[in-house]
MDTraj code that builds the backbone (N, CA, C; nanometers):
import mdtraj as md
import numpy as np

residues = "MET ARG PHE ILE LEU LEU PHE ILE SER LEU VAL THR PHE PRO ALA LEU SER ASP TRP GLN LEU ASP ASN GLN HIS SER SER LEU SER PHE ILE SER ILE LYS ASN THR GLU VAL ALA GLU ALA HIS HIS PHE ASN GLU LEU SER GLY SER LEU THR SER ASP GLY HIS VAL ASN PHE THR ILE ASP LEU LEU SER VAL ASP SER ASN VAL VAL ILE ARG ASN GLU ARG MET LYS GLU PHE LEU PHE ASN THR GLU LEU TYR PRO THR ALA SER PHE ILE ALA GLN LEU ASP MET LYS LYS PHE ASN ILE ILE ALA VAL GLY GLN THR GLY LYS LEU LYS LEU VAL GLY LYS ILE SER LEU HIS GLY GLN GLU GLN LYS VAL MET SER ASP VAL LEU VAL ALA LYS LEU SER GLU LYS SER PHE VAL VAL SER SER MET LYS PRO ILE ILE VAL ASN ALA GLN GLN PHE GLY LEU THR GLU GLY VAL LYS LYS LEU GLN GLU LEU ALA LYS LEU PRO SER ILE SER ASN ALA VAL PRO VAL SER PHE VAL LEU THR PHE LYS".split()
xyz = np.array([
    [-4.0230, -0.9577, 4.7058],
    [-3.9526, -1.0423, 4.6188],
    [-3.9190, -1.0215, 4.4951],
    [-4.0487, -0.9944, 4.4034],
    [-3.9954, -0.9728, 4.2858],
    [-3.9212, -0.8460, 4.2294],
    [-3.9266, -0.7625, 4.2966],
    [-3.8387, -0.5747, 4.3062],
    [-3.6728, -0.6774, 4.3070],
    [-3.6966, -0.7408, 4.3992],
    [-3.5179, -0.7931, 4.4494],
    [-3.4574, -0.8484, 4.3397],
    [-3.5303, -0.9346, 4.2597],
    [-3.4819, -1.0236, 4.1568],
    [-3.4532, -0.9452, 4.0279],
    [-3.5507, -0.8661, 4.0042],
    [-3.5767, -0.7408, 3.9256],
    [-3.4310, -0.6606, 3.9371],
    [-3.3758, -0.6637, 4.0306],
    [-3.2789, -0.5893, 4.0793],
    [-3.1494, -0.6596, 4.0603],
    [-3.1563, -0.7705, 4.1085],
    [-3.0719, -0.8644, 4.0897],
    [-3.0347, -0.8847, 3.9120],
    [-3.1410, -0.9197, 3.8614],
    [-3.0799, -0.9038, 3.7272],
    [-3.0468, -0.8194, 3.6529],
    [-3.0744, -0.6848, 3.7004],
    [-3.0055, -0.5446, 3.6782],
    [-2.8693, -0.5172, 3.6598],
    [-2.8406, -0.5465, 3.7898],
    [-2.7081, -0.5391, 3.8259],
    [-2.5949, -0.6098, 3.7636],
    [-2.6254, -0.7314, 3.7670],
    [-2.5854, -0.8871, 3.6806],
    [-2.5960, -0.8473, 3.5656],
    [-2.6452, -0.7824, 3.4837],
    [-2.6397, -0.7934, 3.3621],
    [-2.5541, -0.7700, 3.2293],
    [-2.4821, -0.6961, 3.2790],
    [-2.3590, -0.5735, 3.2322],
    [-2.2767, -0.7380, 3.2101],
    [-2.2431, -0.8073, 3.3210],
    [-2.1533, -0.8799, 3.3141],
    [-2.1978, -1.0255, 3.2564],
    [-2.3019, -1.0203, 3.2245],
    [-2.3659, -1.1610, 3.1506],
    [-2.3686, -1.1349, 3.0012],
    [-2.4007, -0.9903, 2.9527],
    [-2.4030, -0.9693, 2.8081],
    [-2.2893, -0.9567, 2.7460],
    [-2.2905, -0.9479, 2.6119],
    [-2.1772, -0.9083, 2.5372],
    [-2.1760, -0.7894, 2.5338],
    [-2.0234, -0.7161, 2.5246],
    [-1.9944, -0.6039, 2.4901],
    [-1.9486, -0.6208, 2.3745],
    [-2.0148, -0.4892, 2.2931],
    [-1.9639, -0.4357, 2.1610],
    [-1.8683, -0.3265, 2.1470],
    [-1.8091, -0.3438, 2.0706],
    [-1.7359, -0.1940, 2.0192],
    [-1.8101, -0.0986, 1.9867],
    [-1.7251, -0.0084, 2.0559],
    [-1.7923, 0.1787, 2.0267],
    [-1.7078, 0.2334, 1.8976],
    [-1.7450, 0.2247, 1.7861],
    [-1.6664, 0.2300, 1.6474],
    [-1.5941, 0.4478, 1.6898],
    [-1.6832, 0.5121, 1.7063],
    [-1.6495, 0.6276, 1.7692],
    [-1.5509, 0.6735, 1.8727],
    [-1.5443, 0.5821, 1.9585],
    [-1.4543, 0.6204, 2.0788],
    [-1.3244, 0.4949, 2.0549],
    [-1.3159, 0.4307, 1.9260],
    [-1.2192, 0.3125, 1.9379],
    [-1.1056, 0.3956, 1.7889],
    [-1.0030, 0.3437, 1.7770],
    [-0.8996, 0.3411, 1.6974],
    [-0.7823, 0.2587, 1.6442],
    [-0.7743, 0.2382, 1.5209],
    [-0.6669, 0.1286, 1.5009],
    [-0.5928, 0.1915, 1.4099],
    [-0.4352, 0.2240, 1.4194],
    [-0.3624, 0.3106, 1.3390],
    [-0.2386, 0.2215, 1.3069],
    [-0.1993, 0.2056, 1.1877],
    [-0.0807, 0.1988, 1.1582],
    [0.0465, 0.2697, 1.0794],
    [0.1650, 0.2781, 1.1239],
    [0.2600, 0.3427, 1.0159],
    [0.3209, 0.2777, 0.9295],
    [0.3721, 0.3616, 0.8285],
    [0.4030, 0.3154, 0.6733],
    [0.5584, 0.4006, 0.6883],
    [0.6320, 0.2823, 0.6515],
    [0.7660, 0.3612, 0.6033],
    [0.8502, 0.3597, 0.4860],
    [0.8529, 0.4816, 0.4043],
    [0.8912, 0.4827, 0.2845],
    [1.0317, 0.5628, 0.2693],
    [1.1348, 0.5344, 0.1980],
    [1.2547, 0.5658, 0.1795],
    [1.3261, 0.5859, 0.2947],
    [1.3279, 0.4513, 0.3663],
    [1.3657, 0.4139, 0.4716],
    [1.4110, 0.5170, 0.5865],
    [1.2848, 0.6104, 0.5592],
    [1.3129, 0.7393, 0.6794],
    [1.2108, 0.7923, 0.6845],
    [1.0913, 0.7959, 0.6114],
    [0.9933, 0.8685, 0.6082],
    [0.8444, 0.8140, 0.6596],
    [0.8341, 0.8335, 0.7879],
    [0.7389, 0.7360, 0.8574],
    [0.5977, 0.8263, 0.8433],
    [0.4661, 0.7265, 0.8256],
    [0.3460, 0.8246, 0.7853],
    [0.2346, 0.7214, 0.8449],
    [0.1505, 0.7861, 0.9244],
    [0.0240, 0.7451, 1.0366],
    [-0.0710, 0.7226, 0.9306],
    [-0.1537, 0.6245, 0.9745],
    [-0.2677, 0.5765, 0.8756],
    [-0.3724, 0.4944, 0.9545],
    [-0.5284, 0.5342, 0.9340],
    [-0.6154, 0.4200, 1.0372],
    [-0.7246, 0.3922, 0.9353],
    [-0.7751, 0.3472, 1.0028],
    [-0.9158, 0.2554, 0.9649],
    [-1.0287, 0.3351, 1.0350],
    [-1.1550, 0.3865, 0.9485],
    [-1.2752, 0.4511, 1.0150],
    [-1.3510, 0.3652, 1.0845],
    [-1.3915, 0.2505, 0.9978],
    [-1.4696, 0.1838, 1.0496],
    [-1.3982, 0.0395, 1.0987],
    [-1.4597, -0.0035, 1.2304],
    [-1.3949, -0.1209, 1.3006],
    [-1.5306, -0.1771, 1.3968],
    [-1.5603, -0.2848, 1.4329],
    [-1.6605, -0.3508, 1.5033],
    [-1.6000, -0.4610, 1.5593],
    [-1.6663, -0.5007, 1.6801],
    [-1.5898, -0.6246, 1.7094],
    [-1.7157, -0.6536, 1.8708],
    [-1.6660, -0.7415, 1.9309],
    [-1.7299, -0.8065, 2.0465],
    [-1.6527, -0.8919, 2.1392],
    [-1.6724, -0.8715, 2.2756],
    [-1.6344, -0.9628, 2.3918],
    [-1.7605, -1.0219, 2.4591],
    [-1.7350, -1.1687, 2.4221],
    [-1.8831, -1.2012, 2.4780],
    [-1.8069, -1.2606, 2.6112],
    [-1.9577, -1.2610, 2.7247],
    [-1.9363, -1.3376, 2.8600],
    [-1.8360, -1.4464, 2.9114],
    [-1.7997, -1.5499, 2.7515],
    [-1.7006, -1.6341, 2.8335],
    [-1.5675, -1.5820, 2.7780],
    [-1.5356, -1.4802, 2.7172],
    [-1.4173, -1.4301, 2.6692],
    [-1.3770, -1.4535, 2.5514],
    [-1.4459, -1.4743, 2.4196],
    [-1.4641, -1.5291, 2.3178],
    [-1.4149, -1.3461, 2.2772],
    [-1.3032, -1.2759, 2.1780],
    [-1.2858, -1.1458, 2.1459],
    [-1.3016, -1.1690, 1.9940],
    [-1.3414, -1.1113, 1.9285],
    [-1.4327, -1.0935, 1.7886],
    [-1.3717, -0.9783, 1.7326],
    [-1.3040, -0.9018, 1.6571],
    [-1.2401, -0.8070, 1.5831],
    [-1.2339, -0.7894, 1.4628],
    [-1.3048, -0.6780, 1.3738],
    [-1.2862, -0.6805, 1.2270],
    [-1.2917, -0.5154, 1.2121],
    [-1.2097, -0.5586, 1.1041],
    [-1.1969, -0.4023, 1.0317],
    [-1.2476, -0.3824, 0.9034],
    [-1.2899, -0.2767, 0.8569],
    [-1.3254, -0.2828, 0.7241],
    [-1.1890, -0.2093, 0.6531],
    [-1.1587, -0.2930, 0.5518],
    [-1.0217, -0.2363, 0.4712],
    [-1.0561, -0.1220, 0.4034],
    [-1.1938, -0.1358, 0.3430],
    [-1.2572, -0.0454, 0.2552],
    [-1.2471, 0.1284, 0.3464],
    [-1.2473, 0.1301, 0.4547],
    [-1.2555, 0.2351, 0.5284],
    [-1.0790, 0.2655, 0.5525],
    [-0.9985, 0.2500, 0.4819],
    [-0.8313, 0.2725, 0.5373],
    [-0.8419, 0.4249, 0.5240],
    [-0.7491, 0.4817, 0.5779],
    [-0.7801, 0.6456, 0.5379],
    [-0.5786, 0.6942, 0.6129],
    [-0.5169, 0.7163, 0.4725],
    [-0.4027, 0.7734, 0.4676],
    [-0.3962, 0.9502, 0.4543],
    [-0.5239, 1.0119, 0.4359],
    [-0.5251, 1.1458, 0.4283],
    [-0.4987, 1.1835, 0.2932],
    [-0.4601, 1.1069, 0.1974],
    [-0.4474, 1.1111, 0.0880],
    [-0.5103, 1.0125, 0.0155],
    [-0.6171, 1.0638, -0.0734],
    [-0.7378, 1.0149, -0.1056],
    [-0.6532, 0.9012, -0.2602],
    [-0.5564, 0.9485, -0.3171],
    [-0.5305, 0.8723, -0.4653],
    [-0.4547, 0.7314, -0.3718],
    [-0.3858, 0.7470, -0.2683],
    [-0.3315, 0.6513, -0.1887],
    [-0.4187, 0.5650, -0.1202],
    [-0.5817, 0.6449, -0.0695],
    [-0.6287, 0.5006, -0.0055],
    [-0.6799, 0.4365, -0.1063],
    [-0.7093, 0.4875, -0.2299],
    [-0.7683, 0.3860, -0.3604],
    [-0.6574, 0.3059, -0.3771],
    [-0.5341, 0.3285, -0.3740],
    [-0.4418, 0.2365, -0.4655],
    [-0.4571, 0.1129, -0.3270],
    [-0.4192, 0.1506, -0.2218],
    [-0.4197, 0.0873, -0.0894],
    [-0.5297, -0.0490, -0.1255],
    [-0.6575, 0.0486, -0.1325],
    [-0.7660, -0.0485, -0.1513],
    [-0.7591, -0.1809, -0.2568],
    [-0.7145, -0.1131, -0.4051],
    [-0.7008, -0.2124, -0.4990],
    [-0.5766, -0.3053, -0.4658],
    [-0.4488, -0.2409, -0.4579],
    [-0.3311, -0.3233, -0.4562],
    [-0.2838, -0.3429, -0.3581],
    [-0.3085, -0.3061, -0.2302],
    [-0.2366, -0.3878, -0.1206],
    [-0.3373, -0.4845, -0.0544],
    [-0.4492, -0.4295, -0.0173],
    [-0.5518, -0.5215, 0.0582],
    [-0.6348, -0.5988, -0.0702],
    [-0.6323, -0.5355, -0.1759],
    [-0.7270, -0.6370, -0.2662],
    [-0.8704, -0.6299, -0.2277],
    [-0.9669, -0.5365, -0.1585],
    [-1.0733, -0.5368, -0.1130],
    [-1.1662, -0.6032, -0.1748],
    [-1.1705, -0.6041, -0.3386],
    [-1.2619, -0.6641, -0.3906],
    [-1.3056, -0.8333, -0.3554],
    [-1.1606, -0.8655, -0.3257],
    [-1.1888, -1.0008, -0.2645],
    [-1.1663, -0.9967, -0.1238],
    [-1.1126, -0.9286, -0.0536],
    [-1.0894, -0.8949, 0.0857],
    [-1.1227, -0.7867, 0.1007],
    [-1.2570, -0.7627, 0.1710],
    [-1.2864, -0.6650, 0.2075],
    [-1.2776, -0.6484, 0.3851],
    [-1.2345, -0.7363, 0.4439],
    [-1.2159, -0.7180, 0.5796],
    [-1.1124, -0.7608, 0.6321],
    [-1.0373, -0.7594, 0.7564],
    [-0.9588, -0.8326, 0.8139],
    [-0.9940, -0.8489, 0.9439],
    [-0.9632, -0.9418, 1.0135],
    [-1.0120, -0.9985, 1.1635],
    [-0.9517, -1.0483, 1.2411],
    [-0.9490, -1.0446, 1.3441],
    [-0.8904, -1.0739, 1.4964],
    [-0.9773, -1.1558, 1.5745],
    [-0.9386, -1.2800, 1.6187],
    [-0.9963, -1.3621, 1.7155],
    [-0.9263, -1.3781, 1.8095],
    [-0.9620, -1.3935, 1.9499],
    [-0.8900, -1.4405, 2.0613],
    [-0.9372, -1.4690, 2.1866],
    [-0.8845, -1.5401, 2.2585],
    [-1.0034, -1.5674, 2.4238],
    [-0.8972, -1.4879, 2.5004],
    [-0.9744, -1.4258, 2.5642],
    [-0.9474, -1.3791, 2.7026],
    [-0.9725, -1.4219, 2.8381],
    [-0.8910, -1.3847, 2.9157],
    [-0.9035, -1.4391, 3.0438],
    [-1.0205, -1.3730, 3.1478],
    [-1.1259, -1.4273, 3.1432],
    [-1.2583, -1.3535, 3.2065],
    [-1.2228, -1.3290, 3.3398],
    [-1.1608, -1.4454, 3.4308],
    [-1.1185, -1.4104, 3.5427],
    [-1.0381, -1.2829, 3.5756],
    [-0.9402, -1.2927, 3.4701],
    [-0.8370, -1.1886, 3.5084],
    [-0.9224, -1.0463, 3.4918],
    [-1.0051, -1.0523, 3.3865],
    [-1.0846, -0.9329, 3.3431],
    [-1.1538, -0.8871, 3.4576],
    [-1.2356, -0.9756, 3.5101],
    [-1.3244, -0.9243, 3.6146],
    [-1.2810, -0.8880, 3.7553],
    [-1.1609, -0.9339, 3.7647],
    [-1.1047, -0.8541, 3.8910],
    [-1.0587, -0.7353, 3.8839],
    [-1.0567, -0.6623, 3.7582],
    [-1.0269, -0.5202, 3.7569],
    [-1.1156, -0.4517, 3.8183],
    [-1.1638, -0.3431, 3.9060],
    [-1.2339, -0.2789, 3.9308],
    [-1.2717, -0.1319, 3.8623],
    [-1.3394, -0.1202, 3.8687],
    [-1.4066, 0.0385, 3.7752],
    [-1.3023, 0.1332, 3.8344],
    [-1.2568, 0.2160, 3.7297],
    [-1.1473, 0.2986, 3.7619],
    [-1.0111, 0.3119, 3.7620],
    [-1.0260, 0.1287, 3.7674],
    [-0.8683, 0.0892, 3.7936],
    [-0.8118, 0.0267, 3.6339],
    [-0.6608, -0.0194, 3.6233],
    [-0.6413, -0.0733, 3.5046],
    [-0.5956, -0.2142, 3.5168],
    [-0.5872, -0.2869, 3.4223],
    [-0.4853, -0.4205, 3.4406],
    [-0.4373, -0.4606, 3.3246],
    [-0.3500, -0.5512, 3.3378],
    [-0.2496, -0.5669, 3.2043],
    [-0.2898, -0.7152, 3.1877],
    [-0.3434, -0.7441, 3.0434],
    [-0.3550, -0.8509, 2.9995],
    [-0.2932, -0.9133, 2.8959],
    [-0.2638, -1.0464, 2.8924],
    [-0.2078, -1.1107, 2.7534],
    [-0.3198, -1.1241, 2.6644],
    [-0.3387, -1.0607, 2.5229],
    [-0.4135, -1.1675, 2.4411],
    [-0.3419, -1.2676, 2.3588],
    [-0.3717, -1.3582, 2.2968],
    [-0.3062, -1.4559, 2.2084],
    [-0.4100, -1.5056, 2.1160],
    [-0.4014, -1.4666, 1.9890],
    [-0.5037, -1.4879, 1.8724],
    [-0.4636, -1.4933, 1.7537],
    [-0.5505, -1.4512, 1.6674],
    [-0.5159, -1.5071, 1.5034],
    [-0.5508, -1.3855, 1.4403],
    [-0.4579, -1.3394, 1.3449],
    [-0.5164, -1.2023, 1.2680],
    [-0.5407, -1.2795, 1.1432],
    [-0.6591, -1.2654, 1.0484],
    [-0.6926, -1.2959, 0.9236],
    [-0.6814, -1.2045, 0.8146],
    [-0.6049, -1.2064, 0.7638],
    [-0.5929, -1.0716, 0.6440],
    [-0.5625, -1.1260, 0.5186],
    [-0.6167, -1.0724, 0.4181],
    [-0.5718, -1.1084, 0.2773],
    [-0.5611, -1.2394, 0.2582],
    [-0.6531, -1.3242, 0.2904],
    [-0.6437, -1.4984, 0.3071],
    [-0.5580, -1.5761, 0.3714],
    [-0.4635, -1.5233, 0.4750],
    [-0.3656, -1.5362, 0.5573],
    [-0.4324, -1.5351, 0.6771],
    [-0.3661, -1.6338, 0.7631],
    [-0.4026, -1.6287, 0.9226],
    [-0.2434, -1.6575, 0.9907],
    [-0.2487, -1.5801, 1.0746],
    [-0.1135, -1.5722, 1.1660],
    [-0.1506, -1.5463, 1.2832],
    [-0.0502, -1.5962, 1.3623],
    [-0.0582, -1.6323, 1.5274],
    [-0.0277, -1.4749, 1.5822],
    [-0.0620, -1.4010, 1.6901],
    [-0.0400, -1.3106, 1.7346],
    [-0.0660, -1.3103, 1.9128],
    [0.0344, -1.2123, 1.9642],
    [0.0375, -1.2234, 2.0857],
    [0.0540, -1.0451, 2.1199],
    [0.0125, -1.0247, 2.2155],
    [-0.0360, -0.8612, 2.2629],
    [-0.0389, -0.8750, 2.4068],
    [0.0379, -0.7751, 2.4342],
    [0.0089, -0.7305, 2.5877],
    [-0.0756, -0.6183, 2.5721],
    [-0.1757, -0.6253, 2.6397],
    [-0.2967, -0.4828, 2.6352],
    [-0.3354, -0.4281, 2.7861],
    [-0.3266, -0.2872, 2.7944],
    [-0.3867, -0.2409, 2.9205],
    [-0.5367, -0.2273, 2.9153],
    [-0.5922, -0.2553, 3.0071],
    [-0.7524, -0.2810, 2.9916],
    [-0.7965, -0.1852, 3.1012],
    [-0.8818, -0.0364, 3.1057],
    [-0.9146, 0.0318, 3.1979],
    [-1.0662, 0.0122, 3.1921],
    [-1.1135, -0.0095, 3.2881],
    [-1.2830, -0.0228, 3.3374],
    [-1.3108, 0.1311, 3.4039],
    [-1.3962, 0.1759, 3.2900],
    [-1.4441, 0.3049, 3.2850],
    [-1.5660, 0.3048, 3.3823],
    [-1.6422, 0.2101, 3.3862],
    [-1.7618, 0.2447, 3.4390],
    [-1.7883, 0.0568, 3.4508],
    [-1.9202, 0.0612, 3.4945],
    [-1.9640, -0.0921, 3.4808],
    [-2.0237, -0.0930, 3.3364],
    [-2.0139, -0.0043, 3.2945],
    [-2.0973, -0.0380, 3.1407],
    [-2.0095, -0.0265, 3.0324],
    [-1.8639, 0.0184, 3.0347],
    [-1.7656, 0.0399, 2.9604],
    [-1.6443, 0.0246, 2.9921],
    [-1.5325, -0.0420, 2.9114],
    [-1.4423, -0.0418, 2.9270],
    [-1.3110, 0.0296, 2.7817],
    [-1.1952, 0.0327, 2.8065],
    [-1.0766, 0.0810, 2.7083],
    [-1.0123, -0.0521, 2.6844],
    [-0.9721, -0.1020, 2.6001],
    [-0.8518, -0.1946, 2.5327],
    [-0.7171, -0.1190, 2.4783],
    [-0.6039, -0.0705, 2.5044],
    [-0.4878, -0.0440, 2.4696],
    [-0.3896, -0.1446, 2.4276],
    [-0.3512, -0.1294, 2.3271],
    [-0.2202, -0.2125, 2.2942],
    [-0.1211, -0.1396, 2.3907],
    [-0.0336, -0.2049, 2.4683],
    [0.0986, -0.1541, 2.5404],
    [0.2078, -0.1441, 2.4886],
    [0.2227, -0.1936, 2.3559],
    [0.2985, -0.1419, 2.2432],
    [0.2938, -0.2057, 2.0780],
    [0.3133, -0.1328, 1.9984],
    [0.2859, -0.1551, 1.8605],
    [0.2939, -0.3388, 1.8370],
    [0.2017, -0.3925, 1.7589],
    [0.2349, -0.5079, 1.6823],
    [0.3001, -0.4795, 1.5659],
    [0.3784, -0.5702, 1.5504],
    [0.4251, -0.5693, 1.4029],
    [0.3965, -0.6422, 1.3076],
    [0.2893, -0.6417, 1.2025],
    [0.2721, -0.7036, 1.1587],
    [0.3194, -0.7079, 0.9859],
    [0.4035, -0.8075, 0.9168],
    [0.4743, -0.8089, 0.7914],
    [0.4327, -0.8408, 0.6793],
    [0.4112, -0.7445, 0.6302],
    [0.3478, -0.7794, 0.4828],
    [0.3744, -0.9501, 0.4049],
    [0.4894, -0.9783, 0.4301],
    [0.5594, -1.1113, 0.3562],
    [0.4675, -1.2093, 0.4004],
    [0.4229, -1.2236, 0.5433],
    [0.3313, -1.3243, 0.6344],
    [0.1676, -1.3386, 0.5865],
    [0.1710, -1.2361, 0.5460],
    [0.0060, -1.2270, 0.4533],
    [-0.0136, -1.2249, 0.2816],
    [0.1355, -1.2221, 0.2532],
    [0.1013, -1.2552, 0.0974],
    [0.0544, -1.1293, 0.0191],
    [0.1192, -1.0090, 0.0769],
    [0.0828, -0.8807, 0.0561],
    [0.2582, -0.8150, -0.0165],
    [0.3271, -0.8886, -0.0228],
    [0.4490, -0.8400, -0.1010],
    [0.4195, -0.7433, -0.2001],
    [0.3357, -0.8644, -0.3119],
    [0.3177, -0.7992, -0.4572],
    [0.2337, -0.6676, -0.4564],
    [0.1709, -0.6241, -0.3778],
    [0.0939, -0.5216, -0.3113],
    [0.1695, -0.4337, -0.2994],
    [0.2734, -0.4133, -0.1856],
    [0.3756, -0.3055, -0.1239],
    [0.4904, -0.3029, -0.2574],
    [0.4969, -0.3693, -0.3573],
    [0.5631, -0.3556, -0.4721],
    [0.5201, -0.2660, -0.5469],
    [0.3659, -0.2745, -0.5899],
    [0.3117, -0.1936, -0.6818],
    [0.3153, -0.1011, -0.6278],
    [0.2508, -0.0653, -0.4711],
    [0.2356, 0.0897, -0.4310],
    [0.3824, 0.1326, -0.4537],
    [0.4846, 0.0653, -0.4538],
    [0.6381, 0.1647, -0.4543],
    [0.6297, 0.1994, -0.5776],
    [0.5990, 0.1257, -0.6833],
    [0.6117, 0.1590, -0.8374],
    [0.5242, 0.2661, -0.8651],
    [0.4120, 0.2481, -0.8529],
    [0.3466, 0.3584, -0.8299],
    [0.3557, 0.5099, -0.8003],
    [0.4099, 0.5047, -0.6607],
    [0.4503, 0.6409, -0.6224],
    [0.5929, 0.6348, -0.6394],
    [0.6455, 0.5744, -0.7321],
    [0.7967, 0.6032, -0.7679],
    [0.8933, 0.6173, -0.6422],
    [0.8904, 0.4910, -0.5643],
    [0.9549, 0.5276, -0.4194],
    [1.0666, 0.4219, -0.4295],
    [1.1670, 0.4577, -0.3798],
    [1.2955, 0.3444, -0.3614],
    [1.2702, 0.2509, -0.2548],
    [1.1687, 0.2981, -0.1705],
    [1.1199, 0.1540, -0.0952],
    [1.0260, 0.2049, -0.0259],
    [0.9651, 0.0915, 0.0201],
    [0.8228, 0.0792, 0.1411],
    [0.8804, -0.0349, 0.2107],
    [0.8943, -0.0238, 0.3635],
    [0.9246, -0.1362, 0.4440],
    [0.7695, -0.2268, 0.4367],
    [0.8280, -0.3702, 0.4737],
    [0.7101, -0.4899, 0.4451],
    [0.6781, -0.4582, 0.6029],
    [0.7405, -0.4134, 0.6894],
    [0.7152, -0.4250, 0.8425],
    [0.6338, -0.3113, 0.8842],
    [0.5109, -0.3317, 0.9482],
    [0.4186, -0.2058, 0.9520],
    [0.3474, -0.2096, 1.1367],
    [0.4035, -0.1271, 1.2124],
    [0.3607, -0.1559, 1.3538],
    [0.2183, -0.1026, 1.3482],
    [0.1362, -0.1603, 1.4441],
    [-0.0010, -0.1445, 1.4192],
    [-0.0331, -0.1173, 1.5783],
    [-0.1240, -0.0034, 1.6164],
    [-0.1484, 0.0167, 1.7624],
    [-0.2613, 0.0380, 1.7442],
    [-0.3397, 0.0148, 1.8851],
    [-0.4874, 0.0387, 1.8687],
    [-0.5573, 0.0524, 2.0182],
    [-0.6428, 0.1767, 2.0400],
    [-0.6964, 0.2070, 2.1359],
    [-0.8524, 0.1538, 2.1007],
    [-0.9715, 0.0711, 2.1832],
    [-1.0779, 0.0332, 2.1936],
    [-1.1260, 0.0185, 2.2709],
    [-1.2750, 0.0900, 2.2714],
    [-1.3568, 0.1237, 2.3633],
    [-1.4692, 0.0310, 2.3832],
    [-1.5213, -0.0606, 2.4449],
    [-1.6639, -0.1385, 2.4452],
    [-1.7251, -0.0938, 2.5624],
    [-1.8799, -0.1188, 2.5073],
    [-1.9683, -0.1266, 2.5885],
    [-2.1046, -0.2219, 2.5947],
])
top = md.Topology()
chain = top.add_chain()
for i, resn in enumerate(residues, 1):
    res = top.add_residue(resn, chain, resSeq=i)
    for name in ("N", "CA", "C"):
        top.add_atom(name, md.element.get_by_symbol(name[0]), res)
traj = md.Trajectory(xyz[None], top)
């Protein structure tokens, strides 16, 4: 009898425990557009997050880990755009419908809607995103944005930072609207 109880607890454990973001196998990237037609891809190296058994999603971006492939631009973005001395992280919180999540079988995918809040630079904005969930095994799954989320610098009080970057780089323009995409692995 003890063996049966132990087996049942081991089989159901992944469904009852929190899922943790695997930073090594995850990516969050964004595209900046300068001079109205030059697009450049950037990403963050340090991400963390979790999904609880009741569907609470908590995702954090370490803004100090911004990587634009240009060292001086990374430093300028940290100092003038993100103001990482005061705001070192950005976050996203949401509630996931666990009934819909749990019916996705291993080896299958399902489309879910995430409604939550982005917190960035002391501001919060509601955001909605369709995501594709792929269950790789009983112990891991991947969540991908189905289309980019458009983050507008003006909504987060970042327009002065964008203007400063534009001035420092001597550019005629940098777009305030930035498409953001993600692929997040949880274990």
